[in-house]
C-alpha positions in Angstrom: 57.7 83.9 139.1 56.9 83.3 143.0 60.1 82.6 145.1 59.8 79.3 145.9 60.5 78.8 142.3 63.8 78.5 140.6 64.2 78.8 136.8 67.0 77.0 134.6 68.1 77.2 132.1 71.0 75.1 130.1 73.5 76.3 127.9 71.4 75.9 124.2 68.2 77.7 125.5 70.4 80.3 126.2 72.4 80.2 123.0 68.2 80.4 121.2 67.5 83.8 123.6 70.4 85.5 122.5 70.1 84.9 118.9 70.3 88.1 116.8 70.8 90.3 120.2 74.2 91.5 119.4 73.4 95.1 119.5 71.4 94.4 122.3 73.9 92.7 124.6 76.7 95.2 123.6 74.2 97.9 124.7 73.3 96.3 128.1 77.4 95.2 128.4 78.0 99.9 127.9 75.5 100.0 130.9 76.8 97.3 133.3 79.9 99.7 132.5 77.7 103.6 132.8 76.6 101.7 136.2 80.5 100.8 137.3 81.8 103.5 135.9 79.7 105.4 138.4 80.0 103.3 141.1 76.9 102.7 141.4 77.8 98.1 142.3 80.0 95.9 144.7 82.9 93.8 142.9 84.9 92.1 145.2 88.3 90.2 144.4 87.5 86.4 142.2 88.5 84.3 143.8 90.5 81.7 141.7 90.7 77.3 143.1 94.3 76.1 141.7 95.3 72.5 141.6 98.6 71.7 142.2 99.6 69.1 140.4 97.9 71.0 137.1 98.9 75.2 137.1 96.7 75.8 133.7 93.7 74.4 135.7 91.6 76.7 137.3 88.2 76.9 138.8 87.1 81.0 139.4 84.3 82.4 141.7 83.7 86.0 140.5 80.4 87.6 143.0 78.7 90.6 141.9 76.0 92.9 142.2 75.4 95.6 140.1 73.0 98.5 141.1 71.2 100.8 138.4 68.4 99.2 135.6 70.3 96.6 135.8 69.2 95.8 139.5 70.5 92.2 140.0 73.1 90.5 141.9 74.7 86.9 142.4 77.9 84.9 141.6 79.3 83.0 138.1 81.4 79.6 138.8 83.5 78.9 135.9 86.4 76.5 135.1 89.5 75.9 133.0 90.6 73.0 131.8 92.4 74.0 128.5 93.6 70.0 127.7 89.7 69.5 128.2 90.5 70.7 124.0 92.5 67.9 123.0 89.3 65.3 124.5 86.9 67.2 122.4 85.2 69.0 124.8 85.3 73.0 125.4 87.8 74.5 127.8 85.7 76.6 129.7 82.3 75.4 131.5 80.2 77.4 133.8 77.4 78.2 136.3 75.8 81.3 136.6 72.9 82.0 139.9 71.4 85.1 139.5 69.6 85.7 143.1 66.7 88.1 144.4 68.0 92.0 145.3 65.0 92.2 148.1 65.0 88.5 150.2 68.3 87.1 148.4 66.9 83.9 147.6 68.4 82.6 144.4 66.0 83.5 141.2 68.2 80.9 138.5 70.5 79.5 137.9 71.8 79.1 134.2 75.6 77.6 132.0 77.3 79.7 131.8 79.7 79.5 129.1 77.9 81.0 127.7 77.2 84.4 128.5 81.1 84.3 130.0 82.2 84.5 125.8 79.3 86.8 124.6 80.5 89.3 127.3 83.4 88.9 126.8 84.0 89.4 122.8 81.3 92.1 123.6 83.4 93.9 126.1 86.1 93.6 123.6 84.5 94.8 120.5 82.5 97.8 122.4 86.1 98.2 122.9 87.1 98.1 119.8 85.2 100.7 118.4 85.8 103.1 121.1 89.3 103.1 120.2 88.9 102.6 116.5 86.7 105.9 116.5 85.5 106.5 113.1 88.4 104.9 111.0 87.4 102.1 108.7 89.1 98.9 110.1 90.0 96.9 107.0 92.5 94.5 109.0 92.3 92.0 111.6 94.1 89.6 112.7 93.0 86.7 115.6 95.9 85.4 117.7 94.2 81.8 119.7 91.5 80.0 117.4 88.7 79.4 120.6 86.0 80.5 121.1 86.3 83.8 122.6 87.8 85.1 119.8 85.3 83.5 117.6 82.7 85.5 119.2 84.7 89.0 119.1 85.4 87.9 115.8 80.8 88.2 115.6 80.5 90.8 116.9 83.8 93.0 115.7 81.9 91.5 112.2 78.1 93.3 113.4 80.0 96.5 114.4 82.6 97.1 111.7 80.8 95.6 108.8 84.3 97.3 106.3 86.7 94.9 108.0 88.2 92.3 104.6 90.5 90.6 105.6 91.2 88.0 108.3 94.7 86.7 109.7 95.1 83.9 112.0 97.5 82.3 113.9 97.5 79.5 116.8 99.3 77.0 118.4 97.8 74.2 116.8 97.6 74.3 112.8 94.3 72.5 113.3 92.7 74.9 115.4 93.5 77.6 113.1 92.2 75.5 109.8 89.3 74.9 111.6 88.7 78.4 112.9 89.4 79.3 109.4 86.6 77.0 107.9 84.4 78.1 110.9 84.6 81.8 109.8 84.4 80.9 106.2 80.7 78.9 107.2 79.2 82.5 108.9 81.5 85.6 106.6 81.5 84.6 103.5 83.0 88.0 102.0 85.9 87.9 104.7 89.4 87.0 102.9 90.8 84.4 105.5 95.0 83.7 106.4 96.6 80.9 108.2 100.0 83.0 109.4 102.9 81.5 111.2 104.0 83.0 113.6 102.2 85.7 116.1 104.2 88.3 115.8 103.7 88.8 111.8 100.2 88.9 112.0 101.4 92.0 114.5 102.8 93.6 111.7 100.2 93.0 109.0 97.3 93.4 111.1 95.6 96.7 112.6 93.9 95.3 115.2 94.8 92.3 116.8 92.5 90.2 119.4 94.9 87.9 121.6 92.3 84.8 122.7 95.0 82.5 124.3 96.0 79.8 127.3 98.9 81.6 127.8 100.2 81.9 131.4 103.6 83.6 131.4 104.2 86.6 128.4 105.6 85.0 125.4 105.3 88.8 123.2 108.1 90.9 123.8 108.7 92.9 120.0 107.6 95.5 120.3 105.9 97.0 117.1 106.8 100.2 115.1 106.4 103.5 118.3 104.1 105.6 116.5 101.4 103.2 115.3 97.9 103.1 115.7 97.2 99.6 116.1 94.9 98.3 118.6 95.3 95.2 121.1 92.9 93.3 122.8 94.3 92.1 125.5 91.7 89.7 126.6 93.7 86.7 127.6 95.6 88.8 129.8 99.1 87.2 130.2 100.3 87.5 126.3 102.6 90.9 125.9 105.8 91.3 127.8 105.6 94.6 130.8 108.1 96.0 128.6 105.4 95.8 125.9 102.5 96.7 127.5 105.1 100.1 129.7 105.7 101.6 125.9 101.7 101.4 125.2 98.8 103.7 125.8 96.7 101.2 127.8 92.8 101.1 128.8 91.5 98.4 130.9 88.2 97.4 133.0 89.1 98.1 136.5 92.6 98.7 137.7 92.4 96.8 141.0 91.0 94.1 139.1 93.1 94.1 137.1 96.6 94.0 139.1 96.8 90.7 140.1 96.9 87.2 139.5 100.1 87.1 137.3 98.4 89.3 134.4 100.9 91.6 131.9 100.1 94.8 134.0 100.4 92.7 137.0 104.0 92.0 136.0 104.4 95.2 134.3 103.3 97.4 137.3 105.6 94.3 139.6 108.7 95.9 137.7 108.0 99.3 137.6 106.8 99.6 141.2 103.1 101.6 140.2 100.3 102.2 138.2 100.8 104.7 136.0 101.0 103.3 132.5 97.7 102.7 132.7 96.1 106.1 131.6 91.7 105.2 131.8 89.4 102.9 132.1 87.4 101.6 128.6 84.2 103.4 131.3 85.6 106.5 131.1 86.0 106.2 127.9 81.9 104.7 127.8 81.1 108.0 129.7 82.9 110.8 128.3 85.9 111.2 130.8 88.6 109.8 129.1 90.0 110.0 125.3 89.6 107.7 123.2 93.3 107.2 122.6 96.9 108.3 123.2 98.7 109.9 120.8 102.2 107.8 118.9 100.7 104.4 121.4 99.8 101.3 120.3 95.9 100.9 122.6 96.1 98.0 124.4 92.3 97.0 126.6 93.5 94.2 128.5 90.2 93.6 130.6 89.9 91.4 133.6 86.6 90.5 133.5 84.1 91.9 136.0 81.3 89.7 137.3 79.0 92.3 136.8 79.2 91.9 133.3 78.1 88.5 133.7 74.6 89.7 135.8 73.9 92.1 133.6 73.9 89.4 130.1 71.7 86.7 133.2 69.9 89.8 134.0 68.6 89.8 130.2 68.9 85.8 129.2 66.5 85.2 132.6 63.6 88.4 131.3 63.7 86.3 128.2 63.2 83.2 129.6 60.0 84.5 131.6 58.9 86.4 128.7 59.1 83.6 126.1 57.9 81.0 128.3 62.3 78.8 128.2 63.7 77.4 130.7 62.8 74.9 133.6 61.4 76.2 136.6 61.9 73.9 139.8 59.0 74.7 142.0 59.3 74.8 146.0 62.8 74.6 145.1 63.7 75.4 149.7 62.0 73.6 152.3 59.2 74.7 154.4 60.2 77.3 157.2 61.8 75.5 159.9 59.8 76.0 162.4 57.1 74.0 160.3 59.3 70.8 159.8 58.1 67.4 161.8 
């Protein structure tokens, strides 16, 4: 495509391009983590735009550069407004811009809530697979019945077909029932139970995924030690610092996750160090870290790295060019200033 043009993809087009590509998406996310672990990327801290009149709302900028086989650069601009759900619209909305690494010009602009949800869910499923190893996974728990956990369930089912039973909980019973119905439509062999509190989910399920909008910890009861449970702490702020300190902690990046009031950040503030974080998921993928620490609950806390959005954005871009999808805006850039009248 010409350097003068820019490709635009809407959300439905991205969904179509990613259809039936779950394993390809997970492989690309693994490659991005591997490249990042090897130091072949640049990832500034995310910038949070807050709103004084509503602390639940935020818009986050995630700039990133990824080298290696996925070489690309760009930025994701993602808004999270939880009250949207009561108005019948999605909580999150986002735009991803991909830039050329040769001349810096934007190459593509695409709807990115789809990409954000899939990269988050795929990374969680990858972590679960490394932590679970060859042990069968039959009982799955979901706390927070929104898009992120639904996508996480999809990737887990794809990679762990032995899952038989799903326990779900949400503050809203209506959302839990809606989630159950959607799951029954897609996974007809899955036995699904709505539970009355999150602690019961923690007790019964062997793998639990948190995908809530919590802004401070609400889980304080620590399951019995010696447990082989795995917690995908995707929403980052559900577990008490004491819970975190009792666990085998795996993160995506220690500097990124120790900020913005995450449970990991609160635990660091409590003890004054980060020694309770054992390794990164990149270390698991590259084989430089052991999958599990014996007799501890494993907790994966991913801050969410912009390199993952770039990796999937590049996949969407390459597929769109190959399949002639999206809208190309020609002559997007102005004429050089010396040629202007």
